[in-house]
N, C-alpha and C positions, 0 to 999 in steps of 0.2 A: 611598494605595496600596491596591490591591484585594486582598482575601483570596479564597481558593478559593470559600468559600460565598457570596461576593457576586457571583459570575459565574454567571448562569443558563445553562442549555442554549441558550436562545434567543439570548443574547448571543454565545455561542460560534458558533452557527450563522450569525449575521449576519456575524461576522468571516470565517468560511470562505466564505460567499456572496460577500463582497467580493473575496476571493482568487480564487474560481472565475470571477467575471466578468472579472477581469484575465486569468486563464489562458485563458479562452475567446477573448477578443479577440486574445491573442498567437497562439494556435493558428490562428485564422482568417487573420490577417495573414501567417503563415509557412507556411500550407498543411499543417498538421499535423493528422492525424486522431486524435480521442480520443472516448471515450464515458463517460457516467456508469456507475458500477458499484456493487455492494454495496447498502447501505441507501439510497443516493440513487436507484438504479435502481428499487427497490421504491417509494420515495417518489413517483416520477413517476406511477405508476399509482394508488397507494393514497391518497396525501395531496396530490398536486400540488405537492410540496415536500418538505422534510425530514420524516422520521419524527420525531415530537415528542421522543423520548428519544435520538435519534442524535447522537453527538458527533464524527463525522468525515466526511470526503468521500473516497470511493474512486473512482478513475478507471482506465479501461483505455486502452491505446494499442497499435496494431499494432507489432510489433517494430521495423520500419524507422523509424517515426515516434518511437518510444520512444528509439531511439539518436540520432536527429537532434535531439531535444529537449536531450540532454546537451550537444551542440555549440552549438546556437543560443541557448539561454537565456542563458548567460553573455555572449554577444555583443550581444544585442538587448533583453533584458528590463531592467526597472528594478531592478537588484540592490542599490540602496540600501534597497529594501523587501523584495523577494522573491528568494531564492536557491535554486538547484538543489542538492539534497543526495542522496548515495547512498553506500553503504558501499564503501570501498576498502581499500587496504593499511594505511592509517593512521587511518581513522575508521570506527567501527561504529555504525550506527543500529539494529541489531537488528531490522530489517525487510528483507524480500527485495527490495522494489522501490525506486523512486526517490521523491523528494518535492520539492515546492516549499514553502519555509518563510518565514514572515514574521519577519524578524530583529528587528523592533521590538516583538515580543510574547514571552511566556514560556509554554511548555507542556512541563513536565518529566514524562515518563513514567517510572514506577518502574523498568521494565526497563533504562533507560538512565541512571540517576542517576550512574553512575561514568564516563560517557563525556564527553569534552570535544568536543562536537559542537554543532550549531545546535539549540537547544531552543525553537523557536518554533512557533506554530500551523502546521499543515501540510495540504496536499493530497497524498494518497497515490496513487502512480501505479504500475500494474502492467502488464507487457507481455502481449500475446497473440501466441503463437508458432505457426509451422507445425507440423502434426502428421503424421508419416509413416504411410502405409497399412500397411506391414509390421508384423506383431505383434512380431517380434523387435526391430526398430528402435524401436518404440514402448516396449517394455519397457526398452530401453537409455536412451531419453529420460527415462522416469519415474525410473529408477535415478539418473541424473545430476541430475534435478530434486530428488529427495530429498537427495542428497549436497550439492547447492548450498544448499538450504534449511538443512540441518543446520549447515554450516560457514560460511555467510554470515551467517545470523541470529544464531548463537551465543548462544541463550538457551533455557532449558527451555520446551518448548511448553505453552501453556495450553489447556485444554478439548479435549485429544486423548487423554485417558485415561492411566492410570498406566503402562501398558506402554510406550507411545511415549515418555513422559517419562523412564522408567527407561532405555530404550535410548539416548536422547539423552545422558543423563548419563554412561553408560558410554562412549559415543563421545568425549565431551569429555575424559574421563579418559585414554583411549587416545591421543588426539591433543591434548596440552596446548599445543603450540607455536602461537602466533598466526601465525607465518610459514608453517608447514606448512598450517594451516587455510586461509589465504589462497590458497596454491597449489592446494589441493584444490578449493576452490569456483570458482576461476577456470577450472580445467580442466573441471570439471563444467558450468559455464556455457557454455563454448565448444562442448562436445559436445551439450548439450540444445538449443541454439539454431541448429544447423547446417542445419536443415530449412527452406528458404526458403519464406516466405509465398506467393510467386508460383508455386512449384512444387507446392504442397500443395492438396488439395481440402478438407481439414479443418484446424481450428485448435484451440488448447488453452490453458488457463491452466497455467503451470508454477510460479507463485508464489502462495502463499496456502493456503487450506484443502485438506486431502487430497481431500475429495469433489470439489472443483472441478478439482483437478489430474488426476483420473482421467477426467474427461469429455472427449469429442471433440465438436466442433461443426462444422456445415457452414460453410465459409468464406464462402459467399454471405450468411449471416446477419450477418457482421461486415464485409463488404466495402463496405457503404454505411451512411450514417447518416441519421436524420431528427431534426428538432429538436422537442422536446416541452416543454410548460410545466413549470417548476419554480420555485416561489417568485416568480411573476409575471415570470419571465424565460424564455427558451427556450434549452435546452442540448441537445447531440447525444446520442442513444442509438443503439445498433446496430440495424440494420434488423430483425433477428430477436429483438428484446429480450423480447417476450412468451414466445417459445419458450424462451429462455434462462432467464428467471425461473421458469417452470414446472419446468424440468429441475432447477434448483438448489434452489428453495425450495418446490416443490409448489404448494399453494394460498397464493400470496403475498398475496392480498387479505384473508386472515383474520388478524386481530390475534393476536399471541402472548399467552400468559397474562399477567396483570397483573404477576406477580413477575419476568417476564423483560423488562419494559418499562423497562430501565435502561441508562444509558451503559456502554459496554463497556471503556473504558480506565481504568487505575489511575494517576491523576495525582497527583504529589507536590506540585506547585505550578503555578499559572498566573496570568497577567496579560495583559489585552488592551492595556495602555498602557505597560508597562515592558519593556525588552529583557532577554532571558534572561541576557546577560553580567553583569548586575547581581547575579545569584544564584549565580555560580560560588563554590564553597567554602561556600555556605550550603545550597542545595537540590540541587546536583549537584557531582560531583568532591569529595566530602567524606570519601573513604576508608572508606566503609562498604560491605561486600559485601551483596548481596541474593540471595535464593534463586533468583530468575529470571535472574540475570545471571552468566554463566560467564566467568571470566577466564583 
């Protein structure tokens, strides 16, 4: 049995690369558009592969493709290995987007230790939505995006400052009912996504970091993809990926300070060879509350 300290970052990356190859093949066969995002997108330019200390894979999909994936994955994918996961009325992944998870592995994030969900290695997927031109409509969209994030994710935000964390804590105290939280985020999701990709000239991220949510991008930069080398394979990136990288990260080719070259997730336990179900009651669902998890 593997222990956490016996699994290297490179071992984790190889597992996620295996999953990404499968995901890429699935999307190609089913005509689904997606692009590398986050650290993987930086890695395309700076490392031609994973950032050496990166411990996840982030992907973007246009909203229509994102919604189609939810329908087509359970029908056509090999769900004996990889399953589609997303927060709903009965399961909370404490992440705003969807994910594809390897059910034969274990990856238990501290923020989800009390949840009876799929705790496997994951590809994290976030939608790209249409962005209205009207400033008033855009403000409404952002308001609903923040509301969605607050009550869908349902955990105190990390790395967003004490003020944001305090406001989130107060909101959870005001709305303690999980049923009401579900109704709030479902309504907010409907409102923030009502601007059709096809009818908008700009697109936006409505899930993730606040900085990314505030940005508007030319749709033409996301309407087409090109395949770029990543770990000796080729995967799609958005046509305007260099412009996107510069807007979000500035000089993305410059390495961060040494002290910041660390994995970003707080993992309770992981295994590349054993299914997460083996550890229910041991590493998750053990009736201990954590500071980052609001019930």
